[in-house]
N, CA, C and O of each residue as an XYZ file, in Angstrom:
612
protein
N     -51.195    -18.816     13.305
C     -50.106    -18.554     14.225
C     -48.801    -19.199     13.746
O     -47.732    -18.593     13.822
N     -48.905    -20.425     13.257
C     -47.741    -21.145     12.768
C     -47.191    -20.455     11.517
O     -45.979    -20.394     11.311
N     -48.109    -19.930     10.678
C     -47.677    -19.239      9.467
C     -46.895    -17.967      9.802
O     -45.905    -17.669      9.134
N     -47.307    -17.228     10.798
C     -46.604    -15.989     11.158
C     -45.225    -16.302     11.708
O     -44.279    -15.559     11.447
N     -45.087    -17.385     12.465
C     -43.767    -17.777     12.972
C     -42.835    -18.160     11.827
O     -41.654    -17.814     11.841
N     -43.364    -18.871     10.839
C     -42.560    -19.246      9.682
C     -42.157    -18.004      8.882
O     -41.024    -17.897      8.413
N     -43.081    -17.085      8.738
C     -42.790    -15.856      7.995
C     -41.734    -15.029      8.721
O     -40.838    -14.471      8.088
N     -41.837    -14.951     10.037
C     -40.844    -14.214     10.823
C     -39.484    -14.897     10.721
O     -38.457    -14.235     10.569
N     -39.486    -16.227     10.806
C     -38.232    -16.985     10.728
C     -37.580    -16.800      9.354
O     -36.366    -16.610      9.268
N     -38.369    -16.853      8.287
C     -37.840    -16.632      6.943
C     -37.287    -15.213      6.796
O     -36.242    -14.991      6.186
N     -38.013    -14.275      7.366
C     -37.550    -12.886      7.308
C     -36.227    -12.707      8.039
O     -35.340    -12.008      7.549
N     -36.083    -13.330      9.209
C     -34.834    -13.233      9.965
C     -33.685    -13.930      9.250
O     -32.561    -13.429      9.252
N     -33.955    -15.083      8.635
C     -32.923    -15.788      7.881
C     -32.497    -14.944      6.686
O     -31.306    -14.843      6.389
N     -33.458    -14.340      6.001
C     -33.147    -13.472      4.870
C     -32.346    -12.262      5.297
O     -31.408    -11.871      4.602
N     -32.692    -11.656      6.425
C     -31.956    -10.506      6.948
C     -30.531    -10.901      7.323
O     -29.587    -10.170      7.024
N     -30.367    -12.057      7.980
C     -29.028    -12.524      8.346
C     -28.189    -12.796      7.109
O     -26.997    -12.488      7.090
N     -28.793    -13.366      6.079
C     -28.083    -13.632      4.836
C     -27.664    -12.325      4.160
O     -26.538    -12.210      3.675
N     -28.557    -11.349      4.128
C     -28.250    -10.051      3.515
C     -27.127     -9.342      4.267
O     -26.233     -8.764      3.648
N     -27.169     -9.383      5.600
C     -26.113     -8.745      6.396
C     -24.768     -9.432      6.213
O     -23.735     -8.765      6.149
N     -24.772    -10.751      6.128
C     -23.496    -11.461      5.940
C     -22.912    -11.177      4.561
O     -21.693    -11.069      4.427
N     -23.746    -11.054      3.537
C     -23.247    -10.708      2.212
C     -22.740     -9.274      2.165
O     -21.743     -8.990      1.502
N     -23.413     -8.374      2.857
C     -22.969     -6.974      2.887
C     -21.642     -6.833      3.601
O     -20.844     -5.965      3.247
N     -21.386     -7.663      4.597
C     -20.121     -7.588      5.338
C     -18.949     -8.026      4.463
O     -17.813     -7.625      4.717
N     -19.199     -8.830      3.454
C     -18.130     -9.319      2.589
C     -17.902     -8.448      1.364
O     -16.993     -8.731      0.583
N     -18.680     -7.419      1.171
C     -18.498     -6.582     -0.008
C     -17.367     -5.584      0.219
O     -17.093     -5.176      1.348
N     -16.726     -5.206     -0.865
C     -15.596     -4.274     -0.787
C     -16.093     -2.854     -0.512
O     -17.174     -2.460     -0.950
N     -15.280     -2.104      0.220
C     -15.541     -0.678      0.424
C     -14.372      0.091     -0.185
O     -13.252     -0.415     -0.265
N     -14.651      1.311     -0.609
C     -13.646      2.116     -1.284
C     -13.489      3.446     -0.555
O     -14.475      4.064     -0.154
N     -12.238      3.883     -0.387
C     -11.924      5.173      0.221
C     -11.179      6.015     -0.800
O     -10.259      5.533     -1.461
N     -11.578      7.271     -0.926
C     -10.908      8.212     -1.823
C     -10.150      9.224     -0.979
O     -10.694      9.768     -0.018
N      -8.898      9.477     -1.333
C      -8.045     10.403     -0.602
C      -7.384     11.364     -1.580
O      -7.056     10.992     -2.706
N      -7.193     12.604     -1.138
C      -6.425     13.556     -1.915
C      -7.244     14.315     -2.946
O      -8.461     14.161     -3.047
N      -6.532     15.141     -3.710
C      -7.158     15.990     -4.726
C      -6.189     16.251     -5.860
O      -5.045     16.646     -5.633
N      -6.644     16.030     -7.067
C      -5.937     16.423     -8.283
C      -6.915     17.282     -9.063
O      -8.048     16.860     -9.295
N      -6.504     18.492     -9.478
C      -7.433     19.357    -10.194
C      -7.922     18.723    -11.490
O      -7.173     18.003    -12.151
N      -9.175     18.986    -11.858
C      -9.701     18.428    -13.108
C      -9.003     19.045    -14.329
O      -8.435     20.133    -14.234
N      -9.046     18.360    -15.461
C      -8.329     18.831    -16.668
C      -8.719     20.243    -17.104
O      -7.862     20.991    -17.572
N      -9.984     20.623    -16.964
C     -10.384     21.965    -17.400
C      -9.740     23.058    -16.541
O      -9.439     24.137    -17.053
N      -9.524     22.802    -15.251
C      -8.818     23.774    -14.402
C      -7.322     23.758    -14.700
O      -6.681     24.808    -14.734
N      -6.768     22.565    -14.915
C      -5.345     22.430    -15.204
C      -4.982     23.105    -16.531
O      -3.854     23.568    -16.701
N      -5.922     23.161    -17.460
C      -5.671     23.788    -18.763
C      -5.407     25.280    -18.635
O      -4.836     25.881    -19.545
N      -5.811     25.892    -17.523
C      -5.583     27.333    -17.336
C      -4.171     27.645    -16.849
O      -3.768     28.808    -16.833
N      -3.411     26.614    -16.449
C      -2.036     26.801    -15.972
C      -1.093     26.648    -17.157
O      -1.166     25.661    -17.889
N      -0.207     27.624    -17.348
C       0.736     27.610    -18.470
C       2.173     27.692    -17.972
O       2.434     28.187    -16.875
N       3.097     27.204    -18.787
C       4.521     27.332    -18.482
C       4.839     28.827    -18.390
O       4.457     29.609    -19.260
N       5.539     29.207    -17.327
C       5.889     30.612    -17.108
C       4.979     31.315    -16.118
O       5.290     32.427    -15.693
N       3.854     30.698    -15.732
C       2.965     31.305    -14.731
C       3.656     31.336    -13.368
O       4.521     30.507    -13.086
N       3.280     32.276    -12.543
C       3.849     32.393    -11.197
C       3.167     31.421    -10.242
O       2.103     30.880    -10.545
N       3.789     31.205     -9.089
C       3.188     30.366     -8.050
C       1.810     30.885     -7.654
O       0.871     30.115     -7.456
N       1.711     32.204     -7.544
C       0.450     32.819     -7.134
C      -0.646     32.538     -8.163
O      -1.795     32.284     -7.800
N      -0.286     32.584     -9.448
C      -1.264     32.298    -10.499
C      -1.709     30.838    -10.449
O      -2.884     30.536    -10.656
N      -0.770     29.936    -10.175
C      -1.108     28.515    -10.058
C      -2.019     28.294     -8.857
O      -3.009     27.567     -8.951
N      -1.689     28.918     -7.728
C      -2.510     28.775     -6.527
C      -3.921     29.302     -6.772
O      -4.889     28.728     -6.274
N      -4.047     30.373     -7.525
C      -5.363     30.937     -7.828
C      -6.139     30.054     -8.800
O      -7.359     29.935     -8.685
N      -5.446     29.435     -9.756
C      -6.109     28.621    -10.769
C      -6.536     27.250    -10.249
O      -7.668     26.825    -10.481
N      -5.639     26.555     -9.546
C      -5.946     25.174     -9.129
C      -5.790     24.945     -7.629
O      -6.004     23.827     -7.160
N      -5.425     25.967     -6.872
C      -5.267     25.811     -5.429
C      -3.876     25.355     -5.052
O      -3.075     24.977     -5.908
N      -3.596     25.393     -3.754
C      -2.296     24.936     -3.270
C      -2.393     23.453     -2.914
O      -3.450     22.981     -2.496
N      -1.303     22.728     -3.079
C      -1.344     21.278     -2.845
C      -1.163     20.929     -1.373
O      -0.913     21.785     -0.524
N      -1.301     19.632     -1.111
C      -1.046     19.128      0.224
C       0.418     18.825      0.455
O       0.828     18.633      1.599
N       1.228     18.775     -0.612
C       2.650     18.451     -0.475
C       3.458     19.307     -1.434
O       3.000     19.668     -2.518
N       4.671     19.620     -1.005
C       5.591     20.393     -1.853
C       6.945     19.710     -1.814
O       7.105     18.672     -1.171
N       7.929     20.295     -2.505
C       9.277     19.737     -2.519
C       9.814     19.575     -1.113
O       9.495     20.363     -0.222
N      10.628     18.554     -0.915
C      11.093     18.222      0.425
C      12.064     19.265      0.981
O      11.827     19.807      2.060
N      13.126     19.547      0.280
C      14.126     20.477      0.801
C      13.831     21.921      0.402
O      13.980     22.840      1.207
N      13.419     22.106     -0.821
C      13.098     23.436     -1.321
C      11.695     23.361     -1.899
O      11.169     22.274     -2.139
N      11.107     24.496     -2.114
C       9.755     24.518     -2.674
C       9.837     24.554     -4.197
O       9.239     25.423     -4.831
N      10.599     23.581     -4.805
C      10.817     23.587     -6.247
C       9.682     22.926     -7.022
O       9.638     23.028     -8.248
N       8.765     22.251     -6.334
C       7.652     21.592     -7.019
C       6.464     21.463     -6.073
O       6.616     21.362     -4.856
N       5.294     21.470     -6.665
C       4.062     21.192     -5.927
C       3.512     19.873     -6.424
O       3.506     19.607     -7.626
N       3.045     19.038     -5.490
C       2.523     17.719     -5.836
C       1.065     17.608     -5.398
O       0.748     17.735     -4.215
N       0.198     17.372     -6.352
C      -1.206     17.118     -6.086
C      -1.404     15.617     -6.232
O      -1.086     15.055     -7.280
N      -1.918     14.965     -5.214
C      -2.070     13.511     -5.257
C      -3.501     13.111     -4.919
O      -4.154     13.741     -4.087
N      -3.969     12.075     -5.561
C      -5.272     11.482     -5.269
C      -5.143      9.983     -5.480
O      -4.497      9.528     -6.424
N      -5.764      9.226     -4.590
C      -5.732      7.783     -4.762
C      -6.991      7.157     -4.198
O      -7.662      7.723     -3.335
N      -7.292      5.981     -4.705
C      -8.481      5.234     -4.288
C      -8.019      3.894     -3.728
O      -7.230      3.185     -4.352
N      -8.524      3.559     -2.541
C      -8.106      2.345     -1.837
C      -9.307      1.409     -1.708
O     -10.402      1.832     -1.336
N      -9.085      0.136     -2.019
C     -10.127     -0.872     -1.862
C      -9.859     -1.655     -0.585
O      -8.763     -2.179     -0.383
N     -10.867     -1.728      0.271
C     -10.806     -2.525      1.495
C     -11.779     -3.682      1.322
O     -12.961     -3.475      1.045
N     -11.277     -4.894      1.487
C     -12.131     -6.058      1.297
C     -11.944     -7.021      2.461
O     -10.877     -7.610      2.638
N     -12.985     -7.166      3.236
C     -13.034     -8.094      4.371
C     -11.775     -7.968      5.239
O     -11.480     -6.891      5.757
N     -11.043     -9.061      5.393
C      -9.883     -9.053      6.283
C      -8.563     -8.934      5.530
O      -7.498     -9.142      6.112
N      -8.620     -8.605      4.255
C      -7.403     -8.461      3.476
C      -6.796     -7.080      3.694
O      -7.477     -6.153      4.134
N      -5.524     -6.954      3.385
C      -4.845     -5.660      3.493
C      -5.438     -4.703      2.467
O      -5.794     -5.128      1.367
N      -5.553     -3.410      2.805
C      -6.066     -2.433      1.837
C      -5.169     -2.394      0.594
O      -3.954     -2.572      0.683
N      -5.791     -2.158     -0.561
C      -5.059     -2.157     -1.826
C      -5.354     -0.863     -2.575
O      -6.514     -0.504     -2.775
N      -4.293     -0.163     -2.989
C      -4.441      1.046     -3.790
C      -4.761      0.598     -5.211
O      -3.970     -0.109     -5.836
N      -5.930      1.011     -5.726
C      -6.329      0.570     -7.063
C      -6.225      1.688     -8.098
O      -6.166      1.408     -9.295
N      -6.201      2.942     -7.664
C      -6.017      4.075     -8.572
C      -5.124      5.096     -7.885
O      -5.226      5.316     -6.678
N      -4.245      5.719     -8.671
C      -3.408      6.788     -8.117
C      -3.132      7.795     -9.220
O      -2.794      7.427    -10.345
N      -3.281      9.071     -8.884
C      -2.952     10.162     -9.797
C      -2.027     11.114     -9.062
O      -2.290     11.484     -7.917
N      -0.963     11.504     -9.707
C      -0.038     12.491     -9.148
C       0.199     13.546    -10.208
O       0.552     13.232    -11.345
N       0.005     14.792     -9.834
C       0.274     15.921    -10.711
C       1.429     16.688    -10.097
O       1.328     17.144     -8.958
N       2.530     16.841    -10.831
C       3.708     17.565    -10.355
C       3.859     18.843    -11.160
O       3.975     18.809    -12.385
N       3.857     19.971    -10.462
C       4.081     21.271    -11.095
C       5.435     21.763    -10.603
O       5.597     22.054     -9.418
N       6.416     21.860    -11.515
C       7.778     22.264    -11.150
C       7.956     23.762    -11.365
O       7.384     24.357    -12.278
N       8.781     24.357    -10.478
C       9.049     25.790    -10.542
C      10.551     26.028    -10.649
O      11.353     25.221    -10.178
N      10.924     27.151    -11.278
C      12.328     27.561    -11.309
C      12.608     28.384    -10.046
O      11.679     28.660     -9.287
N      13.858     28.780     -9.801
C      14.174     29.553     -8.587
C      13.400     30.874     -8.473
O      13.230     31.394     -7.370
N      12.931     31.419     -9.600
C      12.170     32.670     -9.572
C      10.692     32.424     -9.270
O       9.924     33.377     -9.140
N      10.284     31.153     -9.156
C       8.897     30.853     -8.830
C       7.986     30.777    -10.038
O       6.779     30.981     -9.905
N       8.526     30.488    -11.212
C       7.750     30.370    -12.442
C       7.629     28.892    -12.828
O       8.564     28.119    -12.618
N       6.491     28.499    -13.386
C       6.250     27.111    -13.787
C       7.201     26.730    -14.919
O       7.288     27.420    -15.935
N       7.916     25.613    -14.724
C       8.819     25.115    -15.757
C       8.326     23.806    -16.379
O       8.680     23.491    -17.515
N       7.509     23.043    -15.641
C       7.066     21.746    -16.152
C       5.812     21.312    -15.406
O       5.647     21.607    -14.222
N       4.929     20.604    -16.113
C       3.726     20.005    -15.522
C       3.711     18.549    -15.975
O       3.682     18.264    -17.172
N       3.730     17.628    -15.008
C       3.758     16.201    -15.320
C       2.650     15.489    -14.568
O       2.300     15.862    -13.448
N       2.105     14.457    -15.198
C       1.092     13.621    -14.561
C       1.603     12.186    -14.511
O       2.188     11.687    -15.472
N       1.372     11.533    -13.377
C       1.786     10.150    -13.181
C       0.596      9.348    -12.679
O      -0.272      9.876    -11.985
N       0.562      8.068    -13.036
C      -0.498      7.172    -12.592
C       0.062      6.024    -11.786
O       1.257      5.977    -11.495
N      -0.800      5.109    -11.431
C      -0.395      3.937    -10.649
C       0.643      3.107    -11.392
O       1.539      2.534    -10.771
N       0.532      3.037    -12.709
C       1.470      2.247    -13.512
C       2.867      2.847    -13.522
O       3.824      2.148    -13.854
N       3.017      4.124    -13.167
C       4.329      4.772    -13.168
C       5.099      4.569    -11.864
O       6.283      4.899    -11.785
N       4.439      4.034    -10.852
C       5.083      3.877     -9.550
C       5.920      2.625     -9.462
O       5.751      1.691    -10.245
N       6.816      2.614     -8.513
C       7.651      1.452     -8.235
C       7.401      0.996     -6.812
O       7.190      1.814     -5.917
N       7.426     -0.293     -6.608
C       7.272     -0.833     -5.267
C       8.640     -0.840     -4.604
O       9.610     -1.331     -5.182
N       8.722     -0.305     -3.407
C       9.969     -0.255     -2.659
C       9.894     -1.304     -1.556
O       9.027     -1.244     -0.684
N      10.802     -2.252     -1.605
C      10.841     -3.280     -0.579
C      11.616     -2.759      0.627
O      12.759     -2.320      0.499
N      10.998     -2.810      1.774
C      11.665     -2.372      2.995
C      12.468     -3.526      3.578
O      12.014     -4.671      3.575
N      13.647     -3.227      4.074
C      14.477     -4.233      4.709
C      14.099     -4.314      6.176
O      13.983     -3.287      6.846
N      13.912     -5.492      6.670
C      13.542     -5.695      8.072
C      14.728     -6.184      8.904
O      14.553     -6.895      9.894
N      15.937     -5.797      8.491
C      17.123     -6.207      9.237
C      17.140     -5.510     10.590
O      16.639     -4.395     10.736
N      17.709     -6.165     11.548
C      17.881     -5.588     12.868
C      19.372     -5.491     13.125
O      20.082     -6.496     13.085
N      19.842     -4.297     13.387
C      21.253     -4.093     13.662
C      21.503     -4.348     15.141
O      20.835     -3.782     16.006
N      22.473     -5.207     15.414
C      22.789     -5.491     16.806
C      23.623     -4.353     17.367
O      24.449     -3.767     16.667
N      23.405     -4.059     18.591
C      24.101     -2.966     19.251
C      25.367     -3.479     19.919
O      25.394     -4.586     20.456
N      26.410     -2.667     19.882
C      27.643     -3.046     20.553
C      27.648     -2.538     21.993
O      28.582     -2.811     22.746
N      26.617     -1.809     22.370
C      26.524     -1.263     23.720
C      25.884     -2.304     24.624
O      24.826     -2.856     24.321
N      26.558     -2.557     25.742
C      26.006     -3.491     26.709
C      24.976     -2.783     27.553
O      25.073     -1.581     27.801
N      23.981     -3.543     27.996
C      23.005     -2.956     28.909
C      23.609     -2.976     30.306
O      23.797     -4.034     30.905
N      23.904     -1.801     30.802
C      24.486     -1.672     32.125
C      23.541     -0.809     32.943
O      23.147      0.276     32.516
N      23.188     -1.292     34.102
C      22.250     -0.540     34.925
C      22.941      0.665     35.552
O      24.169      0.733     35.614
N      22.148      1.596     36.007
C      22.654      2.819     36.625
C      23.495      2.491     37.850
O      24.563      3.073     38.036
N      23.033      1.576     38.681
C      23.743      1.212     39.900
C      25.098      0.569     39.582
O      26.088      0.855     40.256
N      25.153     -0.301     38.558
C      26.436     -0.917     38.225
C      27.391      0.099     37.605
O      28.604     -0.053     37.749
N      26.892      1.130     36.920
C      27.755      2.189     36.413
C      28.382      2.971     37.558
O      29.570      3.290     37.512
N      27.601      3.281     38.579
C      28.129      4.030     39.737
C      29.162      3.199     40.478
O      30.234      3.700     40.818
N      28.850      1.937     40.731
C      29.773      1.086     41.473
C      31.062      0.830     40.701
O      32.126      0.708     41.309
N      30.990      0.744     39.372
C      32.198      0.487     38.594
C      33.109      1.710     38.523
O      34.294      1.564     38.226
N      32.604      2.886     38.780
C      33.416      4.101     38.717
C      34.123      4.439     40.029
O      34.926      5.373     40.057
N      33.853      3.712     41.120
C      34.494      4.053     42.394
C      36.010      3.951     42.338
O      36.695      4.776     42.942
N      36.537      2.997     41.655
C      37.986      2.837     41.578
C      38.639      3.829     40.616
O      39.863      3.958     40.634
N      37.908      4.509     39.812
C      38.470      5.415     38.814
C      38.496      6.864     39.276
O      39.064      7.714     38.590
N      37.911      7.159     40.396
C      37.847      8.554     40.854
C      39.187      8.935     41.466
O      39.716      8.221     42.317
N      39.734     10.073     41.024
C      40.970     10.609     41.568
C      40.593     11.881     42.311
O      40.194     12.870     41.695
N      40.718     11.858     43.644
C      40.313     12.976     44.478
C      41.158     14.220     44.169
O      40.649     15.338     44.250
N      42.416     14.048     43.824
C      43.285     15.185     43.512
C      42.783     15.956     42.296
O      42.786     17.187     42.307
N      42.358     15.265     41.264
C      41.816     15.928     40.066
C      40.495     16.613     40.364
O      40.195     17.666     39.800
N      39.705     16.020     41.248
C      38.400     16.603     41.558
C      38.553     17.895     42.358
O      37.702     18.778     42.249
N      39.631     18.034     43.173
C      39.824     19.217     43.989
C      40.667     20.269     43.286
O      40.909     21.337     43.850
N      41.113     19.999     42.089
C      41.867     20.981     41.329
C      43.361     20.766     41.429
O      44.124     21.559     40.878
N      43.795     19.762     42.085
C      45.230     19.493     42.187
C      45.687     18.579     41.089
O      44.873     18.075     40.315
N      47.001     18.352     41.008
C      47.543     17.467     39.990
C      47.782     16.136     40.554
O      48.242     15.240     39.847
């Protein structure tokens, strides 16, 4: 009886240890899609948008103002315990088009090609005072001209 209790206790300690180690291991998330090289090899300079869409599919993002480029993006994110997620791999494929919709350029970018953009956390102070609705109504009583409101001069 004592041996079974010890065996159960050892098993529970081992299970708790395994679970605590598993909780500290990194997890990885994959997002996006970049066509594989063998599919990309079928796209040539001068191909139409329709031919590109048929060969490698349509992307999740296109040019912001005009549809001058298609962007295929894929990235891998590492999540580790309580740390902020970290992008460890990034691939961007840019297919540029001319105004007639023909491929003019195909470029590939990786994580090493990116730049970190620092965001400014400045707060702009407002010159507008907070005035309540009731104080706005009360402050306008002296400014009302009954003659102007009735159409007179």
